[in-house]
N, C-alpha and C positions, 0 to 999 in steps of 0.2 A: 306102489304096489311093492307089496311086502316080499322080499326074496331073501332066503337064506344060501347065504355066499359063502363059500368055503375060507379055511384061511389064508390057501394061497389067493384067492381071488380077492379077500380083504387087503393083504400085503399089496398086491397090483394095482390097488385102487389109490395105496399109498402113495404107491412107485409112480403114480400118473400126477395124482396132487403135488407130489413135492418138485416132480419135472416142469408141471406149467407156473409152478410158482416163481423157480430159480430161473426159466429160460423165455419164459412169455415177455417178447419184446417189449419194452419200455415207451420206447417211441410209438407203439403201436396201441400201446393200452393209453397213453395220452392224448392221441387221437380220438379214440374211441370215447374217451370220456368228456372231453370239448367237443364233441357231435360234429369234428371236421369230416367234409370228403374225403377218404383215402386217398392216396398217389397210386399208380402201377406197383412202383417200390413197394410201398406198406403192403401193399395186399400180399405182395408175394413175402413178407419178412418172415412170417408165420410159418409157411410153408416150406421154406428154405430151412428153418430150424429142425423140422420135424424130418426132413429129408437124411439131413444129417445124423439125426439121430435114429433112422429107420424105420419111423413110425406115419409116415408120411400117406401113405395106401395101405391101410389094415385089410382091405379086402383084397389087395390083386393075391394071386399064387405067389408062395414062398419063393420059387423060382428065378420069379421076375421083381424080386424085391418086396414081398408081401410080409406082413410079421406074423403071418400063422397062428394069431388069436384065435382061441375059441370065440362061441356068438356073447357069450356072458363078457369076456373081455371087453369086446367091441361095444356092448352095452355100457359098460363101465366107463371105457373112454370115451363115447358120446356125452355119458351123462357128466363126467368131471369136466369136459372143455367147454360143455353148456354152463355147468355151474359159474364158469370161471368168467364166463363169456367172453371165450376166444373168438376171435374173428375165425370163422368158418373156411378151410381150407376150397381153392375155386374147384369146382367140380367139373370144367368142360373136358380137363386132360383126363386128372385124376380118375372120375366116376362115370364118364359119360365115356369118352375116345376110349381109353386103355383097355377094358373089358373088350371092347371090340377088335381090338389092334392084338390081344394076346390071344382071343379066341378064333378070329378068320384071318387074321393077317399072314405074309411068309414069314420067315427069320429073318429076312434080309430089313424086312418093315418093322419088325418087334426091334432089333438091332438098332434101326436108324431112329426111333422116334419114342421110344418108350424111356429111355437115359433123359432125354429132354423134359418130359413130362414128370418125370419123379422128379427131378433135380429142383423143378420149377423155373429151369431156363428155356422154355418156349411156351407162350401163352395162348392158348387157344380159344377159338370161337364155335358157334353152332350154328350152320345155314339151313336150317330146315325148311321156317315158315315162310311164304309167301304170301304177297297181297291176297292172291286169290286161291291163298292154299295152306291154312291154317290149321283148322280141327280136323276137314277132309287133306290131310298134307298128301294122298295118294294120286292127287290130282294134277301135284306139282306141275311147272310147264318152265324151268329153267333148263335148259338145253345143252347136252353135251354132243357136238359131233367128231366123229374119230378120225383122224386123217394121217398119211404118213409125211414125213417132212422129206425136204432135200436131201438131208444128212440119215436117211434111211430108219431115224426114231420115229416112234408112234408119238400122236398127243391127243389130248380132246380138248378142241375149242369151245368153251363155255359162255354162254349167253343168257341173263336174264337178272332176276333181280330176287333178294332175300329180304323178311323185313323182322323186328324184334330181336333181331342180334345182338345179345347180352354182349357186354364188352368189346363189340369188336374194334371200337374207337383204336384198343391196346392192343390188339392182338396179333401174334408172328404168322401164325397159321389159323385155317380154318377146315372142318370135315363138314362136306355140303351132301347133298342129296339133288342128281341131276337125272334128268331124263335123257337115253341114251338112244331108247328105243318107243319112239313116237307111235309107232304101230300096234307097239304089245300093249293087252291089259294095263291097266294102271300101276301095279303092283308089280307087276311082271317086266318093266320097261325102265329101272330105276338102278342106279349105279352110285355109288358112295366114295367120293373122291374127298383127297389130300390137298388143300391150296396155298401154297406162300400167300400172306396176303400183300405181301411188297409185288408181286406179278403183277404187268402193267395191264390196265384196265380194268381194275379195282376202285372203285370208289365206295367210300364209308362215309354217309349221310345222317347227322343225329337227330335221334325223335326226342323232343324233351317233354317228360312225363307231366303228368299233372300237379306232382308237387314240386315241380319247378328242377328236376334231378336229370342226367345225363348217362342212364345206363342202356338204353337201347341203341339201336340204329337200323337205318335201311342200308344194305350194304348191295349195291349195281355191279354186275359182271358182262363188261362187254369185250368180246373174242380173246378173253383169257384163254392163255394156252398151258395146258397142264398134262404132264408126263402120263403116259399111261400106266405107269409103273408106280403112280402114288391112288391106284384104285385099290380098295381094298376087298377083296374078293372076288366074285367073278363078275363078268359084266353081265346088267339087267337084274341082277339079283342083289339086289346092295340094300331092298326091303329087308331081307334077313338080318341084315345087320343094323337097319333102322331099329326094327323091334326089339332087337337085343339092347339097343343102347335106351333105349327108350326104358324099357321095365328097368334096368338099373337106376335112370335120372328117375322116375315116380318113385322108388322105393327113398331115394334119398329127400324126395321133396316133402314125405312127410314130418321131419322134421320134431318128433316126438321130444327129444331131450329139451330143444331150447323154447317147444310150447312150452312145457314143467318149467322153465325156467320164467317165461313170461308170465305164466300163471301164478308166480310167487310174486310178479312185479305187480299184477292186476290186484293180488289181495291185498299187498302193502299201499297201493293207491286206493283201494277202496277203502281199508280201515283208519286212513288220514284223516281227523278233523277237517271238517272245512267252515269257513267262517263266513261263507252266505249262505249255509242252511243250517248251521248249528250244532253239527254232528257228522257222521262219518256215514259214506253209502252202506255200506257194510251190516248195518242196523238195520238197513229196509230187506224185511225178510223175502220181497220180490226179487231183488237182486240178488241175495244170499242164493235163493231157489236156481237162480240163472247158473251163476258161479259151480254150485255142487253138482248141475246136470252137465257142466263144461268138463269139469273134473272127472265124472263118470266115464263119458266118452272119452275123455283121453288115457284112463286105467285101461278100456277095452283097446285103445288102437296101439298100447303100447304091447300087449299080450301077444299082437297079430305080426308087431314089428320082431318081436323074438321069436316067431315061428318061421319069419321068413329067413331070419339069421340061420335058424338053426338050420333049415333045410339048404342054404346056402353053403353051411361049413359041409352037408355030407355029400356036395356035390353037385348041386342043384341049383340049376341059376334061380333069378327072382321071376315068379309066376304067377298068373293075375291075381294074386294077391298083392302084389305090388301095384295093381288099381285100385285095391281097397284101402290101401295106405295111402293111397295120395289122394283119393275123393274125402276120406275121412279127415288126413293131414290138414289139408289145406283147407277144410271147412271150418274144422276147430281152430287154424290160425285166423281166420279171419273173423270169428265170434269172439276171440282172445282182444282181440284188435277195436273190434264196436265195443266191446265190455268197458276196453278201459277209456275209452271217449268218453261213453256214457258216464263214467266215475268220475274224470274230471270235469262235466259238464263244458259250459260255454269257455273255461280257461282253453279248449283242445281245437277252436277257432282255427283254420290254419294259419291263418294273416293277420292275427293280431294284434296291432301295435300300440306301441304308448303314446304321449301327448308330442315327442318328439321324431315320432315316424319308425321307432324300431321296433322289430318284433320280438326280441331279447328281454329279458327282465320281465315280464308280463304274466302275473302269474307264477303258480311253482314251479318247480325244475321238472319234476316230472312230466309234465304238460307237455313240454318244449318236444315238437317233434311226432305226437303222437296220429296229428292228423294226415301226415304225410306218410305217415308208416302205413295208416287204413289204406289211404287212395293207392298206394302201391302193391300192397299185399290185396287187392282186386284180382292181379293177375296170376296169382296161384293156381287158380281153379284153370285156369285156362294152360297156361303151357302145360311141356311136358304130356301134350293132349289132354283134352276138354275134358271136365268131369262128365260129362252128358257121353263122349266117346268113353271113358272109362265103364261107365253103365252099359254100356253096349256089349263089351268086353267079358264083364263078370256075369252078364247074361248066358253069354254065347259060351265060356270056359267052363263057369262053378256050374250056372242052373240049368247049362244046356238046353237053352231056348232057341 
């Protein structure tokens, strides 16, 4: 994409690039380069550096700690952090819950929860999907019954289960959708609760995914006692909060800047001479055509993302265009992963081992882990609202069908 940046924007880019070079944690870089799984503390290192700088929440309102950056500055920031392969800031608090809090929360809730989110002191997880309510989220069955305790305080007693709860094994708190009126139509009987994950009755059980990773979990809630003051917005109107949160989540899932970086990696892999074929895959006209088509789609997606940022800067929240970003962004991510595996050929086998049984040092370094990334990447077209659901949203909200 060819943009004409102003001298001030070029200077901003240089400031960002210099800051990343001087401040990105060496410990985190080393773990990333070695392909190690990151600890909870490592996943928060960059977050805390950015919080100290005042750059951790570019999209927040300035009065709550946002940067006040223009859409172009946000675009430059995302490009430079992707170019430097920085660990993304975890989205659950910063990008997902915080917009709900500062839009629908009370002043007391904002003061209580936003500082911990901003500073990386509280780790959040998302309790939306259920075993029988994934894409059809409005059919969720986790129940919350309101009671008055002996001390005169009101609580919800929550029972049910959530699934695919990302990184819940590390979470201090979670934001949950629960059914508070079983007799109302599905969307009208849901409330949005903040729940301390240390509350008695909560059990987190790991789900080991196909590539062998522990990223997602089942969460079981058995008579979990939650103060009514932890409800965001009105009772039975949590669907309003849920839709707002999902719009922000979908915009972030697009990952345009990181897809651009991964396209560069793909081109490097495809241009490498291979001993088994005697040439590089980029020399194949059919493969070059697939790469070119993918780059065209990525450029078009980038324009759409910039339009969305411009709308947000004028005071508009993410609209139905976030569904377009989500669909195309995840499809492009998956196509890049598929082409990368095609480029490395048999070296991309997920459990390729040498004669001693090790799956390391077999084939080129750039092939290591590509199969796992492709397996794990299948989920992106499902979470945040499946792409099929997003097409329905576009048909209704954009096309008027």
